[in-house]
N, C-alpha and C positions, 0 to 999 in steps of 0.2 A: 578420475580426473577431480581438484580437488575445487570445490565451489566453496562462492559467500553471499549469501543472499541479506542484504542492506535492510533497514528495516528504522522506524520512527523508535526514537529512543521510548521507554519503557515495553516497547512488545517483543524485546526477545524472546522471552519467554513461550509468547503463545506460539510466533515464529518456529519457535526451535521441537515443541513438540505438532505442531502443523505438519513438519520434514521429518520427524520418526513417526505421524501415521502412514506418511506417504514409502515408509520401511527404508528411507535414508539415514543415514551413519551419521551422526552427528563429531566432527572434532573439536569444536570449543564453542564458546559462545561468550560473547562481550558487546560495549553499547555500542549499538546502531548494528552490529553483524553476529551472522552465526555462520559457522566454516561450517563444509557438510563432504562429504564424502560420496558420488553417484557416476552411473555408466552411463552415455547417452540418451537411455530411457528415464530418468532421473532426471536429466536438464531438464528436459523436455515436460514431466509433471510437476518440476519444481514451478518451471514459468507458469503453466497454465492448468496449476493445482492454488499453491498457494493463494490464499486472499489474505493476507496482513503487512508478507516482505513488500518492498519497495520492488527492489531487483536483485537477475539473479546472474553472477559476473564469476566468468571462471576463472578461479587465478592461475596470474602467470608466474610469482616469483616474487620474494620478501627478500631487503636488504636495508643498509644503511647508510648512508650518506648525508656526507658534507662540502663538497665539492659538487663542480658539475661536469666535471674528468670522471672523477670517482662513478656518480652519475651516469652519466657515458658508458663506460665500462660496463656497468653494472646491466645497464640493461641488453648493450650488445650484447652478452653472455645467451641470454634467455633464445628458445630453438622458435625463434617466430615462424620458424618455415615451417611447422608442424604441421597450422595452420591455416596461416597467410599464402595464401598465390602472389604470382607477379602480378597482374590486375587489379586483386580487390581490393577496398578504401579501408583507410586504418588512420584515421579523425581522434586525436588527442584531447582529453581534458585533465584537467590536473586542477588537485588542493594541496594548501599545506599550509603545515598550523603551528607555532613556535620550532621552528626550524631556524637553521642558518640559510640554507634554500630557502628563502620563503616569495620568489616571484615566480609566481602560478603562469604566466606566458615562458619564462627562460626555460622553467621547469618542463615545459612544449613543447617548446623549440627543440629540445635539447633527446628527449625523451624520441622525438621522433624523427631525425637527425643519424640517432643509434641504430631504428628498429630502421629506415631508409638503405641506413652501409649494409648493417648484417644481409639485408634481404639480397642487395646489390651481388654481395660479392658471393649468396649462397647460388645465385640464378646465373649468375654471369653477365648483369644487363647494367647499365646503366641509367633507365626506364625503366616504371616504375608507373605506369597508366593511374592508379588509382579510377576506372573506370568500369571494374562488374560488378554483378548485381549485389555481389554480397561486402555483407561491412562489418567491418570489429571495431568498434568503440571500445580503445585503449582508456582505462580510467589508472592513474597514478593520483596516489594519495599517502603524502608526508604526512605523519607528526613528530617531530619531540628526534625530527630528523631519522627514523624510520618508516622506510617505503613500503607499498602494496602496492604490485602490477599487474591487473586485471586486465579480461575483456568483457564486453558487457552482453545478458544473450540477450537480451529481454526487447532493447533495443527501445521506446515508450513503457514510462516507467509503469509498474502492472496496477500502480491502482484506474488507470485509463482501461479500463472494463471492455470503450465499444461499446455503451449504450446510452451514453452523457453528452448530447452531441449539443445542449441546453443547458443551462445552470444559472441557477442564482445568482448572487451580485457572492455572495462567501461561500460557496461549497464546500462538503467536508472531501475530505481526500476519502472512497471507497474499504481504505485499508485499513482506515481510522473505527470508520465506521462499524468493518465485520470485526474488529477487536474489540469494539463496545459492545455486542452482541451473544458476542464469544464468553465474555466477560462476564455480560449478566446470566450466564449456565439460562437461559432463555429456554424452556422444556414448552414445545408446541402442541401442549395439551391445554397452554396458558394463551389466554389472546395479548398479541403483543400492539401497544401504543405508541408513537411518536407525535407530539400533537403538537412539535413543531418543525411539522415535516422537512418545508424547504423544498430542493428539486429531487426530494424522495430516494434520500440515499441509504438513510435507516433499513425506511420499511424494502425499498430495494433486494441490500444486502440479505435481508430477513429471508427473506421470500428464496433467492439464490441459493441459499446454506437447507430453508427444509427442502426445495426440490433436489438436493443434491447436483448444484449445477454446479461445471467449475466454474471459476471466477473468467478463464481465459478464452472462455470457446469462443465469443468472437472478437476476434483481435488476431493482430498476425506478431510475430517475435523478430528480434533480431537473429537466429542459432536459426531463423527456418531457410533465410538464405543460402545458408555456409552447407557449400558439397557433400561436405564433408561427416554432416549428420544426414541419415536413410529420410528419403521422402519417405514410404513405406510405414515406417519404423514411427514417425511423424503421423500421418493417417492412421496405422492404428490405434496409437493413443487416442488420440482423439473421437476416432471411433466408439470407444471403451470406454469415455469419458457420458457421452452421447448415449449409450447401452443402458449407464448404470443411474440413468433421470430418474426422478419418481412423477409421472404425468398424472396419479391422480390423488397426490397428495392436495388436502384443504384447510395451512392453518389459517385462523384468525390474525389477520393483521391489517390493521386502522390507522391510515396519517392521517393527521388533518392539521390544515396553515388555512390564515386567517386573508392570503393574495388568494384570490380567483385567478389571475398570470401564471403564480407560484405553480399550483395548482392543477392546472393542467403544462405543464412543462415537469412535473413528476408523474402523469399518469401518462406522456407521449415516452420518456428515458422509462419507466416501466416495460409495455409497451415493445419496448427496441428491445428490453433484456431476454423477455418473452415472461414476465412471471402474472404481469395488470392482471389476472383469470383468478391469483390468490389475495389482490390486499386491494380495501374498502379506502379506497380519497375522497375526504368533503374539504370543504371548503367552508370553515367554519370558524371564529377566532373561539378563542382560548377558553376567557374569561366565560361565554357560555357553552360551553362543554359543563355536564350533571355527571360531576365525575361520582356522588353516590351510586351508579349504575354500572359504575367500573366493581366489578370482584374478580378475582382471582386472574393480576392481570403483572403483563412486568413492563414501565413503560423502560423506553430507550430515548433520548432522545433530543438534541444538541441546540435551546433555545438562544433568543440575540446573549450579548455577554454587554450589551450598553460600553462598548469600547469607546464610539466617542460619548464625546459631553450632552451635545443637545439627548441624548436618548437614555441616561444612567437613571432620571426619575422613573422614566416609562420604565426600565429594567426592573431597577430596585423591588417598584410595586407589585409586576409582574412573577419578583422570585416568592413575596410576602404571597400574594394570592394565591402562585401554585402551593406554597404549604399550606395554604386553610383547606384548598381544594384535594392533597392529596391525602389532607387525613380523614376527609370522609368517607375512603377506599375501603374495600374489605379484601383482603388478603390478597395483599399487592407489592410491588418493590417496584422502584423508579433508581435508574440509572442517565446520568445526565451530567453530560463535559461542560465545563465552562473557566473560563480566566480569570472568577471572581475570587478571591478566594474569603469575602465574608456570604457568601450561598448560603452556609446552615444557620448563622445568627438571622439572616434576612427569612429564610425557606422553616425559620423557626425549629426548626429539630436539628442534634449533631447527626453526622453521617454515621453510618455505619466501618465506611471506610471509606478512604480515598485515591486514587493513584495520581500520580504525578505523568501527564500525557502530555503529548504536543500537536496541538491542531495548527499545521504549516510550521510556519516559526516562531505559534505564539506560543510559551506555556500555558495549558488549561491542569484545569483538576477532574476528576470521574469521580463523583461524588455518589456511594451505591446507599442505601437504603432499603432494606432487606425486609 
């Protein structure tokens, strides 16, 4: 099967390496997507194990089209009956950019009609009830008149691990948190510290990595409703991943936040993730932390950005204070994401490296100090 792993811009190489480490063959890497080959087991593992991909999609095909007739004819040629049975559900979602066919609702309607007509002909019926448990979300992406048609295998986006039922006002996606930890080259012999932990996403993702707990073990996926994916194979992969977990690992992970309610939310999220035993949560104002006590530590954090005008002065002062405090540490590194391009000036030191990443739709920068 040809599959597509979608991801946030800037994470393509990380996701590629992640898939390669699962033993999957990479066909191509493009902005926001990695195309790879896999069998049924590979499809299952990609969904369960990827910490940084957004979705795993089954590629149906691609083509160029500038008219709705061309679109209809191309979609009608695909052998949808190979996976969609007569009563299965198959909603359509489309996006279009820089293309003659720019109306997304119209594209969705034409694609739906083409699939319906194909299945009606193949199954010799006028009725497609779409009332089975199997869900095949058809995704259509058009850029510069080039269409890529796929079926989503994941269901909910992969950042939804199943442990965060409650979040603070501006939670970071788990996929981005995992990427930050990966980019930090965190050595578990070093203490990991998040002084602005919020709902705990960064320390929880670090703990999951330390325990070798697969990212998707606590959730379900769309492919699990498909009758042609063997249930015994899904169970086998899940059992193998659980058996590979490390029960006795004890990394040093500290998570601080000024808000007591937020700390309680973070603790509950960690409990649901099964990692509350290896994270120390404390309600403390970062200004009151004595950074002189921090030695051989890796700081990975997502502090407030000061996007709202009333917060700007507070955040500016906080970044300045953080720089002063960090200079008191010994043998420590810092990996901090913010939308502020003036962070190095406020921090008081040029970064060793910065990477452009997106936190949701907000363009941000991961500043690295080693």
